[in-house]
DSSP file (Angstrom, degrees, kcal/mol; ACC not computed):
  #  RESIDUE AA STRUCTURE BP1 BP2  ACC     N-H-->O    O-->H-N    N-H-->O    O-->H-N    TCO  KAPPA ALPHA  PHI   PSI    X-CA   Y-CA   Z-CA
    1    1 A M              0   0    0      0, 0.0     2,-0.4     0, 0.0     5,-0.2   0.000 360.0 360.0 360.0 145.1    0.0    0.0    0.0
    2    2 A T  B >   -A    5   0A   0      3,-1.8     3,-2.2     1,-0.1     0, 0.0  -0.982 360.0 -20.5-132.4 121.7    1.1    3.5   -0.7
    3    3 A H  T 3  S-     0   0    0     -2,-0.4     3,-0.1     1,-0.3    -1,-0.1   0.847 124.5 -54.6  51.1  40.2   -0.6    6.5    0.9
    4    4 A G  T 3  S+     0   0    0      1,-0.3     2,-0.4     0, 0.0    -1,-0.3   0.452 111.4 120.4  78.4  -0.5   -3.7    4.5    1.8
    5    5 A K  B <   -A    2   0A   0     -3,-2.2    -3,-1.8     1,-0.0     2,-0.3  -0.774  65.8-118.8 -98.8 143.1   -4.2    3.4   -1.8
    6    6 A L        -     0   0    0     -2,-0.4     3,-0.0    -5,-0.2    -1,-0.0  -0.614  23.6-132.4 -79.3 134.1   -4.3   -0.2   -2.8
    7    7 A M        -     0   0    0     -2,-0.3     3,-0.1     1,-0.1    -1,-0.0  -0.650  31.6-102.3 -81.6 141.9   -1.6   -1.3   -5.2
    8    8 A P        -     0   0    0      0, 0.0     2,-0.3     0, 0.0    -1,-0.1  -0.339  40.8-106.3 -62.5 145.8   -2.9   -3.4   -8.2
    9    9 A M        -     0   0    0      1,-0.1     2,-0.4    -3,-0.0    14,-0.0  -0.550  30.4-125.6 -75.4 135.8   -2.2   -7.1   -7.8
   10   10 A A        -     0   0    0     -2,-0.3     2,-0.5    -3,-0.1    -1,-0.1  -0.655  22.4-154.0 -81.1 133.5    0.5   -8.3  -10.1
   11   11 A H        -     0   0    0     -2,-0.4    -1,-0.0     4,-0.0     0, 0.0  -0.922   4.4-157.4-110.5 133.2   -0.5  -11.3  -12.2
   12   12 A T    >   -     0   0    0     -2,-0.5     3,-1.8     1,-0.1     0, 0.0  -0.695  31.7-112.3-102.3 159.0    2.0  -13.7  -13.5
   13   13 A P  T 3  S+     0   0    0      0, 0.0    -1,-0.1     0, 0.0    -2,-0.0   0.717 118.0  58.5 -61.4 -18.2    1.5  -16.0  -16.5
   14   14 A L  T 3  S+     0   0    0      2,-0.0     2,-0.2     0, 0.0    -3,-0.0   0.554  76.4 116.9 -88.7  -7.9    1.4  -18.9  -14.1
   15   15 A S    <   -     0   0    0     -3,-1.8    -4,-0.0     1,-0.1     0, 0.0  -0.412  42.0-173.4 -65.0 129.5   -1.5  -17.6  -12.1
   16   16 A D        +     0   0    0     -2,-0.2     2,-0.5     2,-0.1    -1,-0.1   0.226  54.8  96.6-108.0  13.6   -4.5  -20.0  -12.5
   17   17 A T  S    S-     0   0    0      4,-0.0    -2,-0.0     2,-0.0     5,-0.0  -0.900  78.1-121.2-107.6 126.9   -7.0  -17.7  -10.7
   18   18 A H     >  -     0   0    0     -2,-0.5     4,-2.7     1,-0.1     3,-0.4  -0.392  25.0-121.9 -60.3 138.0   -9.3  -15.5  -12.7
   19   19 A P  H  > S+     0   0    0      0, 0.0     4,-2.2     0, 0.0     5,-0.1   0.847 111.7  53.2 -54.3 -37.6   -8.8  -11.9  -11.7
   20   20 A A  H  > S+     0   0    0      2,-0.2     4,-1.7     1,-0.2     5,-0.1   0.908 112.0  44.9 -65.8 -40.3  -12.4  -11.4  -10.7
   21   21 A M  H  > S+     0   0    0     -3,-0.4     4,-2.6     2,-0.2    -1,-0.2   0.894 111.0  53.5 -69.0 -38.7  -12.3  -14.5   -8.4
   22   22 A E  H  X S+     0   0    0     -4,-2.7     4,-2.9     1,-0.2     5,-0.2   0.906 106.6  52.8 -61.0 -41.0   -9.0  -13.3   -7.0
   23   23 A H  H  X S+     0   0    0     -4,-2.2     4,-2.3    -5,-0.2    -1,-0.2   0.906 110.0  48.2 -59.8 -43.7  -10.6   -9.9   -6.2
   24   24 A I  H  X S+     0   0    0     -4,-1.7     4,-2.1     2,-0.2    -2,-0.2   0.925 113.3  47.6 -63.3 -45.1  -13.4  -11.7   -4.4
   25   25 A L  H  X S+     0   0    0     -4,-2.6     4,-2.5     2,-0.2    -2,-0.2   0.924 111.3  49.5 -63.9 -45.4  -10.9  -13.9   -2.4
   26   26 A V  H  X S+     0   0    0     -4,-2.9     4,-2.4     1,-0.2    -1,-0.2   0.919 111.9  48.7 -62.3 -43.3   -8.7  -11.0   -1.5
   27   27 A N  H  X S+     0   0    0     -4,-2.3     4,-1.6    -5,-0.2    -1,-0.2   0.881 110.4  51.4 -64.0 -37.3  -11.7   -9.0   -0.2
   28   28 A A  H  X S+     0   0    0     -4,-2.1     4,-0.6     2,-0.2    -2,-0.2   0.909 110.8  48.0 -66.4 -40.8  -12.9  -11.9    1.8
   29   29 A Y  H >< S+     0   0    0     -4,-2.5     3,-0.8     1,-0.2    -2,-0.2   0.889 109.6  53.2 -65.5 -38.6   -9.5  -12.3    3.4
   30   30 A R  H 3< S+     0   0    0     -4,-2.4    -1,-0.2     1,-0.2    -2,-0.2   0.843 106.1  54.0 -64.0 -31.9   -9.4   -8.6    4.2
   31   31 A A  H 3< S+     0   0    0     -4,-1.6    -1,-0.2    -5,-0.2    -2,-0.2   0.646  90.4  99.3 -78.0 -14.1  -12.8   -8.9    5.9
   32   32 A M  S << S-     0   0    0     -3,-0.8    -3,-0.0    -4,-0.6    -4,-0.0  -0.393  76.2-119.7 -74.2 149.3  -11.6  -11.7    8.2
   33   33 A S     >  -     0   0    0      1,-0.1     4,-2.4    -2,-0.1     5,-0.2  -0.411  32.2-104.7 -75.8 162.9  -10.5  -11.0   11.7
   34   34 A P  H  > S+     0   0    0      0, 0.0     4,-2.5     0, 0.0     5,-0.2   0.884 123.7  53.9 -56.3 -37.9   -6.9  -11.9   12.7
   35   35 A V  H  > S+     0   0    0      2,-0.2     4,-2.2     1,-0.2     5,-0.1   0.910 108.2  48.9 -63.9 -41.9   -8.2  -14.9   14.6
   36   36 A E  H  > S+     0   0    0      2,-0.2     4,-2.1     1,-0.2    -1,-0.2   0.904 111.3  50.0 -64.2 -41.0  -10.1  -16.1   11.4
   37   37 A K  H  X S+     0   0    0     -4,-2.4     4,-2.3     2,-0.2    -2,-0.2   0.917 110.4  49.5 -64.2 -43.2   -7.0  -15.6    9.3
   38   38 A L  H  X S+     0   0    0     -4,-2.5     4,-2.7     1,-0.2    -1,-0.2   0.890 108.9  53.2 -63.8 -37.9   -4.9  -17.6   11.8
   39   39 A E  H  X S+     0   0    0     -4,-2.2     4,-2.7     2,-0.2    -1,-0.2   0.903 108.1  50.7 -62.3 -40.8   -7.5  -20.4   11.8
   40   40 A R  H  X S+     0   0    0     -4,-2.1     4,-2.5     2,-0.2    -2,-0.2   0.927 111.5  47.5 -61.7 -44.6   -7.3  -20.5    8.0
   41   41 A V  H  X S+     0   0    0     -4,-2.3     4,-2.7     2,-0.2    -2,-0.2   0.923 112.4  49.7 -62.5 -44.0   -3.5  -20.8    8.1
   42   42 A R  H  X S+     0   0    0     -4,-2.7     4,-2.4     1,-0.2    -2,-0.2   0.925 112.1  47.7 -59.4 -46.0   -3.7  -23.5   10.8
   43   43 A A  H  X S+     0   0    0     -4,-2.7     4,-2.1     2,-0.2    -1,-0.2   0.896 113.0  48.1 -64.9 -40.6   -6.2  -25.5    8.7
   44   44 A M  H  X S+     0   0    0     -4,-2.5     4,-2.5     2,-0.2    -1,-0.2   0.905 111.1  50.9 -67.0 -40.7   -4.1  -25.2    5.6
   45   45 A T  H  X S+     0   0    0     -4,-2.7     4,-2.4     1,-0.2    -2,-0.2   0.919 110.5  49.3 -60.8 -44.1   -1.0  -26.2    7.5
   46   46 A E  H  X S+     0   0    0     -4,-2.4     4,-2.3     2,-0.2    -1,-0.2   0.899 110.1  50.9 -62.0 -41.0   -2.8  -29.3    8.8
   47   47 A A  H  X S+     0   0    0     -4,-2.1     4,-2.3     2,-0.2    -2,-0.2   0.919 110.4  49.1 -63.1 -44.0   -4.0  -30.2    5.3
   48   48 A V  H  X S+     0   0    0     -4,-2.5     4,-2.5     1,-0.2    -2,-0.2   0.909 111.3  50.0 -62.6 -41.9   -0.4  -29.9    3.9
   49   49 A Q  H  X S+     0   0    0     -4,-2.4     4,-2.6     2,-0.2    -1,-0.2   0.892 109.3  51.0 -64.4 -39.3    0.9  -32.1    6.7
   50   50 A K  H  X S+     0   0    0     -4,-2.3     4,-2.2     2,-0.2    -1,-0.2   0.905 111.2  48.2 -63.9 -41.4   -1.8  -34.7    6.1
   51   51 A L  H  X S+     0   0    0     -4,-2.3     4,-2.0     2,-0.2    -2,-0.2   0.914 112.3  48.9 -64.5 -42.1   -1.0  -34.8    2.4
   52   52 A A  H  X S+     0   0    0     -4,-2.5     4,-2.4     1,-0.2    -2,-0.2   0.909 110.8  50.5 -63.9 -41.0    2.7  -35.1    3.2
   53   53 A L  H  X S+     0   0    0     -4,-2.6     4,-2.6     1,-0.2    -1,-0.2   0.885 108.2  52.6 -64.7 -38.3    2.0  -37.9    5.7
   54   54 A A  H  X S+     0   0    0     -4,-2.2     4,-1.9     2,-0.2    -1,-0.2   0.902 109.9  48.9 -62.1 -40.3    0.0  -39.7    3.1
   55   55 A D  H  X S+     0   0    0     -4,-2.0     4,-2.6     2,-0.2    -2,-0.2   0.910 110.6  50.9 -65.2 -42.5    2.9  -39.5    0.7
   56   56 A I  H  X S+     0   0    0     -4,-2.4     4,-2.6     1,-0.2    -2,-0.2   0.926 110.4  48.7 -61.1 -45.6    5.3  -40.8    3.4
   57   57 A R  H  < S+     0   0    0     -4,-2.6    -1,-0.2     1,-0.2    -2,-0.2   0.855 112.1  49.7 -63.9 -34.7    3.0  -43.8    4.0
   58   58 A R  H  < S+     0   0    0     -4,-1.9    -2,-0.2    -5,-0.2    -1,-0.2   0.922 116.8  40.1 -68.2 -43.9    2.8  -44.5    0.3
   59   59 A R  H  < S+     0   0    0     -4,-2.6    -2,-0.2     1,-0.2    -1,-0.2   0.804 129.2  29.8 -74.0 -30.4    6.6  -44.3   -0.1
   60   60 A H    ><  +     0   0    0     -4,-2.6     3,-1.9    -5,-0.2    -1,-0.2  -0.622  66.5 167.4-132.3  71.6    7.4  -46.2    3.1
   61   61 A P  T 3  S+     0   0    0      0, 0.0    -1,-0.1     0, 0.0    -4,-0.1   0.712  78.6  50.5 -64.3 -20.6    4.5  -48.6    3.8
   62   62 A N  T 3  S+     0   0    0      2,-0.0     2,-0.2     0, 0.0    -5,-0.1   0.397  81.4 120.9 -96.9   3.1    6.4  -50.5    6.5
   63   63 A A    <   -     0   0    0     -3,-1.9    -3,-0.1    -7,-0.2     2,-0.1  -0.446  58.6-133.5 -70.0 137.1    7.4  -47.4    8.5
   64   64 A D     >  -     0   0    0     -2,-0.2     4,-2.6     1,-0.1     5,-0.2  -0.251  33.5 -90.9 -80.2 177.7    6.3  -47.3   12.1
   65   65 A V  H  > S+     0   0    0      1,-0.2     4,-2.4     2,-0.2     5,-0.2   0.882 125.9  50.9 -59.1 -41.9    4.6  -44.2   13.7
   66   66 A R  H  > S+     0   0    0      2,-0.2     4,-2.5     1,-0.2    -1,-0.2   0.938 111.2  47.3 -63.5 -46.4    8.0  -42.8   14.9
   67   67 A E  H  > S+     0   0    0      1,-0.2     4,-2.8     2,-0.2     5,-0.2   0.914 111.3  51.8 -62.5 -42.3    9.6  -43.1   11.5
   68   68 A Q  H  X S+     0   0    0     -4,-2.6     4,-2.4     1,-0.2    -1,-0.2   0.926 110.6  48.5 -57.6 -44.7    6.6  -41.5    9.8
   69   69 A A  H  X S+     0   0    0     -4,-2.4     4,-2.8     2,-0.2    -2,-0.2   0.895 112.0  48.8 -64.3 -40.4    6.8  -38.6   12.3
   70   70 A L  H  X S+     0   0    0     -4,-2.5     4,-2.3     2,-0.2    -2,-0.2   0.906 111.7  48.8 -66.2 -41.6   10.6  -38.2   11.7
   71   71 A R  H  < S+     0   0    0     -4,-2.8     4,-0.4     2,-0.2    -2,-0.2   0.893 113.1  48.3 -65.0 -37.9   10.1  -38.3    7.9
   72   72 A L  H >< S+     0   0    0     -4,-2.4     3,-1.4    -5,-0.2     4,-0.3   0.946 112.3  47.8 -64.6 -49.5    7.3  -35.7    8.3
   73   73 A A  H >X S+     0   0    0     -4,-2.8     4,-2.4     1,-0.3     3,-2.0   0.854 102.5  64.4 -60.2 -35.8    9.4  -33.4   10.5
   74   74 A S  T 3< S+     0   0    0     -4,-2.3    -1,-0.3     1,-0.3    -2,-0.2   0.666  91.9  64.6 -66.5 -14.3   12.4  -33.7    8.1
   75   75 A R  T <4 S+     0   0    0     -3,-1.4    -1,-0.3    -4,-0.4    -2,-0.2   0.667 117.5  24.9 -78.5 -16.2   10.4  -31.9    5.5
   76   76 A W  T <4 S+     0   0    0     -3,-2.0     2,-0.4    -4,-0.3    -2,-0.2   0.618 109.8  74.7-119.6 -22.2   10.3  -28.8    7.6
   77   77 A I  S  < S-     0   0    0     -4,-2.4     5,-0.1     1,-0.1    -1,-0.1  -0.782  88.0-103.6-102.1 138.9   13.3  -29.0    9.9
   78   78 A E     >  -     0   0    0     -2,-0.4     4,-2.5     1,-0.1     3,-0.5  -0.240  30.4-118.2 -58.8 143.7   16.8  -28.4    8.6
   79   79 A P  H  > S+     0   0    0      0, 0.0     4,-2.1     0, 0.0    11,-0.2   0.861 112.0  51.9 -53.8 -42.2   18.9  -31.5    8.0
   80   80 A D  H  > S+     0   0    0      1,-0.2     4,-2.3     2,-0.2     5,-0.2   0.882 111.9  46.6 -66.7 -35.2   21.6  -30.6   10.6
   81   81 A L  H  > S+     0   0    0     -3,-0.5     4,-3.2     2,-0.2     5,-0.4   0.885 109.7  54.1 -72.0 -38.1   19.0  -29.9   13.3
   82   82 A M  H  X>S+     0   0    0     -4,-2.5     4,-2.1     1,-0.2     6,-1.6   0.910 111.8  45.8 -58.8 -41.4   17.2  -33.2   12.4
   83   83 A L  H  X5S+     0   0    0     -4,-2.1     4,-1.3     4,-0.3    -2,-0.2   0.934 117.6  41.6 -68.5 -46.6   20.5  -35.0   12.9
   84   84 A R  H  <5S+     0   0    0     -4,-2.3    -2,-0.2    -5,-0.2    -3,-0.2   0.914 123.8  36.5 -67.5 -43.2   21.4  -33.3   16.2
   85   85 A A  H  <5S+     0   0    0     -4,-3.2    -3,-0.2    -5,-0.2    -2,-0.2   0.861 137.2  11.9 -81.4 -36.8   18.0  -33.4   17.7
   86   86 A F  H  <5S-     0   0    0     -4,-2.1    -3,-0.2    -5,-0.4    -2,-0.2   0.467  91.3-117.9-124.1  -4.1   16.7  -36.8   16.6
   87   87 A G     << +     0   0    0     -4,-1.3     2,-0.7    -5,-0.5    -4,-0.3   0.738  66.2 143.8  69.7  21.1   19.6  -38.6   15.1
   88   88 A W        -     0   0    0     -6,-1.6     2,-0.9    -7,-0.1    -1,-0.2  -0.852  37.9-159.2-101.4 111.5   17.8  -38.7   11.7
   89   89 A D     >  -     0   0    0     -2,-0.7     4,-3.5     1,-0.2     5,-0.5  -0.787   4.1-168.4 -92.6 104.1   20.2  -38.3    8.8
   90   90 A I  H  > S+     0   0    0     -2,-0.9     4,-1.9   -11,-0.2    -1,-0.2   0.856  86.4  57.6 -61.8 -35.2   18.2  -37.0    5.9
   91   91 A Q  H  4 S+     0   0    0      1,-0.2    -1,-0.2     2,-0.2     4,-0.1   0.901 118.8  30.7 -62.6 -40.0   21.1  -37.7    3.5
   92   92 A A  H  4 S+     0   0    0     -3,-0.3    -2,-0.2     2,-0.1    -1,-0.2   0.868 133.9  27.6 -85.8 -40.4   21.2  -41.4    4.5
   93   93 A Q  H  < S-     0   0    0     -4,-3.5    -3,-0.2     1,-0.2    -2,-0.2   0.612  94.0-146.6-103.3 -14.3   17.5  -42.1    5.4
   94   94 A G     <        0   0    0     -4,-1.9    -1,-0.2    -5,-0.5    -2,-0.1  -0.225 360.0 360.0  78.0-172.0   15.7  -39.6    3.2
   95   95 A Y              0   0    0     -4,-0.1    -1,-0.2   -20,-0.0   -20,-0.1   0.347 360.0 360.0-129.6 360.0   12.5  -37.9    4.1
C-alpha cells in the first residue's frame, strides 16, 4: 500500500486464478479478523501435513509411527538440526 491506496495485484503468466475471483478472495481475506486468518493458516498447514504424511505412508508402507513422524518433521526441519535433535540423517535415510 502507498498513501492509503491499494496497489494493483501483479498477475504472473502462471496464475491460475481468474482476476475477478482473485478480487473476491482478497476482499474476503481482508474482511476476516486476525483470529479467522490464523485459523485458515492452521487449517491449511494441517492439510499440507496430512498430504505429506499420506505421501510418506505411500513411499514407506512399513514405516512405524515414529519413523513416519521423523520423515514428516524432516520436510520442515533443517537437516543438521534433524541429525542433532533426533539422530535422523536425511542424507542417509531420506524424508
